[in-house]
C-alpha positions in Angstrom: -36.8 -42.1 14.6 -33.7 -41.0 16.4 -30.4 -42.8 17.0 -27.7 -41.6 19.3 -24.3 -42.8 20.3 -20.5 -42.0 20.3 -18.0 -42.1 17.4 -15.7 -44.5 19.3 -18.5 -47.0 19.3 -19.9 -46.3 15.8 -17.3 -44.7 13.5 -18.5 -42.2 10.9 -17.9 -44.5 8.0 -20.2 -47.2 9.5 -22.9 -44.6 10.2 -22.9 -43.3 6.6 -22.8 -46.8 5.2 -25.7 -47.8 7.4 -27.7 -44.8 6.3 -27.0 -45.5 2.7 -28.0 -49.2 2.8 -31.1 -48.4 4.8 -32.3 -45.8 2.2 -33.5 -43.5 4.9 -34.1 -39.7 4.9 -32.8 -37.5 7.7 -29.8 -35.8 9.1 -26.7 -37.3 10.7 -25.2 -34.8 13.3 -21.7 -35.1 14.7 -20.9 -33.1 17.8 -17.2 -32.2 18.2 -15.5 -30.2 20.9 -15.5 -27.0 18.7 -18.4 -27.2 16.3 -21.2 -29.3 14.9 -21.2 -31.2 11.6 -24.2 -32.4 9.7 -24.8 -34.7 6.7 -28.3 -34.7 5.1 -29.6 -37.8 3.3 -32.5 -38.3 1.0 -33.5 -42.0 0.4 -30.0 -43.0 1.6 -28.1 -40.6 -0.6 -26.1 -37.7 1.0 -26.9 -34.4 -0.7 -25.7 -31.7 1.7 -23.1 -31.4 4.5 -21.9 -28.6 6.8 -19.2 -28.3 9.4 -18.7 -24.8 10.9 -18.0 -22.6 7.8 -17.2 -25.6 5.6 -19.7 -26.9 3.1 -20.0 -30.0 0.9 -17.1 -32.5 0.6 -14.7 -30.5 2.8 -17.3 -30.5 5.6 -17.4 -34.3 5.4 -13.6 -34.4 5.5 -13.6 -32.4 8.7 -16.2 -34.7 10.2 -14.0 -37.7 9.3 -11.1 -36.1 11.2 -13.2 -36.4 14.4 -12.7 -39.7 16.0 -14.2 -38.8 19.3 -17.5 -37.1 20.2 -21.2 -37.9 20.0 -23.6 -38.3 17.1 -27.3 -38.4 16.5 -29.5 -39.3 13.5 -32.9 -37.8 13.2 -35.2 -39.1 10.5 -37.4 -37.0 8.1 -35.2 -33.9 8.5 -34.4 -32.0 5.3 -32.2 -29.1 4.1 -32.8 -26.6 1.3 -29.1 -26.7 0.3 -27.5 -29.2 -2.0 -23.6 -29.4 -1.9 -23.0 -33.2 -2.5 -23.4 -35.0 -5.7 -20.9 -37.9 -5.3 -21.8 -41.6 -5.2 -22.1 -42.3 -1.5 -19.4 -44.9 -1.4 -17.0 -42.8 -3.5 -17.7 -39.9 -1.1 -16.7 -42.1 1.9 -13.4 -43.2 0.3 -12.4 -39.8 -0.9 -13.2 -37.9 2.3 -11.7 -40.6 4.6 -8.5 -40.5 2.5 -8.3 -36.7 2.7 -8.9 -36.8 6.4 -5.9 -39.1 6.9 -3.7 -36.6 4.9 -5.1 -33.6 6.8 -4.3 -35.4 10.1 -0.6 -35.2 9.2 -0.6 -31.4 8.5 -3.4 -30.1 10.7 -1.2 -30.0 13.9 1.3 -27.8 12.0 -1.2 -25.7 10.0 -4.4 -25.6 12.1 -5.9 -22.8 9.9 -5.3 -21.0 6.6 -4.7 -17.5 8.2 -1.1 -18.3 9.1 1.6 -16.5 7.1 4.6 -18.5 5.8 7.9 -16.7 6.2 11.1 -17.9 4.5 14.2 -18.7 6.6 17.8 -19.2 5.7 18.5 -22.8 4.8 20.4 -24.8 7.5 24.1 -24.5 6.9 25.5 -27.5 5.1 22.1 -28.8 4.0 21.3 -29.0 0.3 17.6 -28.6 -0.4 16.1 -29.9 -3.7 12.6 -28.6 -4.5 10.4 -30.7 -6.8 7.7 -29.5 -9.1 5.1 -29.8 -6.4 6.9 -27.6 -3.9 8.4 -25.0 -6.2 5.2 -23.1 -7.0 4.3 -22.9 -3.3 7.8 -21.9 -2.4 7.9 -19.1 -5.0 4.6 -17.7 -3.8 5.9 -17.1 -0.3 6.6 -13.3 0.2 6.3 -13.0 4.0 2.9 -11.3 3.9 0.5 -13.7 2.1 -1.4 -16.1 4.3 -1.8 -19.7 3.5 -5.3 -19.1 2.2 -4.1 -16.3 0.0 -1.4 -18.6 -1.5 -4.1 -21.2 -2.2 -6.2 -18.6 -4.0 -3.1 -17.3 -5.9 -2.1 -20.7 -7.1 -5.7 -21.8 -7.7 -5.0 -25.3 -6.4 -6.2 -27.6 -3.6 -5.7 -26.3 0.0 -4.5 -29.7 1.2 -1.8 -29.9 -1.4 -0.5 -26.4 -0.5 -0.5 -27.2 3.2 1.3 -30.5 2.6 4.0 -28.6 0.6 4.3 -25.9 3.3 4.5 -28.6 6.1 7.4 -30.3 4.2 9.2 -27.0 3.7 8.8 -26.2 7.4 10.2 -29.5 8.5 13.2 -28.9 6.2 13.8 -25.6 8.1 13.1 -23.4 5.1 10.2 -21.5 6.6 8.2 -20.7 9.7 4.5 -20.1 10.0 3.5 -16.9 11.9 0.2 -15.4 12.9 -1.0 -12.6 10.6 -0.4 -9.2 12.1 -1.8 -5.8 11.1 0.5 -3.4 9.5 2.5 -1.3 12.0 1.2 2.3 12.0 3.7 4.9 10.9 5.0 7.3 13.5 4.5 10.9 12.7 7.7 12.4 11.3 9.2 9.1 10.6 10.5 8.7 7.0 8.6 6.4 4.8 10.6 3.2 4.0 9.7 1.3 0.9 9.0 -2.4 1.4 12.0 -4.5 0.5 12.0 -7.3 -2.0 9.2 -9.7 -1.1 9.0 -12.4 -3.7 11.7 -15.0 -4.3 12.4 -13.6 -7.7 12.8 -10.1 -6.4 15.4 -11.5 -3.9 17.3 -13.2 -6.7 17.3 -10.0 -8.7 18.5 -8.1 -5.7 21.7 -10.2 -5.6 22.6 -9.5 -9.2 25.0 -6.6 -10.0 23.4 -3.6 -11.7 23.8 -3.4 -15.5 26.7 -1.2 -16.7 25.6 2.2 -17.9 27.4 3.2 -21.1 29.3 6.5 -21.0 27.9 8.9 -23.7 30.5 10.0 -26.2 31.4 13.7 -26.0 30.7 15.8 -29.1 33.8 17.2 -30.9 33.2 20.7 -29.6 33.5 19.5 -26.0 37.0 18.0 -26.4 40.0 20.0 -25.1 42.0 21.9 -27.8 45.0 19.7 -27.2 43.0 16.6 -28.2 41.5 17.2 -31.6 38.4 15.3 -32.3 38.9 12.0 -34.1 36.5 10.3 -36.4 36.1 6.7 -37.4 37.8 7.6 -40.7 41.1 8.5 -38.8 41.8 4.8 -38.3 41.4 4.0 -42.0 44.9 2.6 -43.2 44.3 4.0 -46.7 43.9 7.6 -45.4 47.1 7.2 -43.4 49.1 6.2 -46.5 47.7 9.1 -48.5 48.8 11.5 -45.7 52.3 10.2 -45.8 
């Protein structure tokens, strides 16, 4: 059995629900402009999904982001991989919700290879960072990519991208393409990389700690200035000396 059509006629949600309620085995394939996504079903339960390099739930999320394109369902087609264990209806709800959130940030952050770079805050604007944005803001050093920040924080990529998009709209950062390190010209002096993290920048604005001047030993004092000791200031000794 093979079923074909377009997503503007049969949305992905309806296709998955139809497959679940029919308890069929096979693969649902979605053809987008850039890649192909697949969801494999066994007796109506999805057990594996792929979309380009994505696997599992995130692959289904990317498929839900596609509202145009063609699809096909081929029965009795299986995969050796297993990346989905959700209840089918829960999977639909979660992936569709994430797809709506990604639709808000994907135009600004199309991939995780972009590098956030801090900017000076707009003059006259007071920016308040909440607990969701602060960890992302503090991880920006001008060299880490979005994907590296996600790995550093150990959190969800969508949450990081939402925070970065908010900071970018507030004028606090820009997203630049990653570039290779500029090769050093022969004979050019090596320059150490300046403060990169937010905390390094804050420390750089603080005055250096005062260095105490070491006391000179008595032998180093001029002859006209005899050495004094802590006992010279004792009032009892001054009275005894008259």
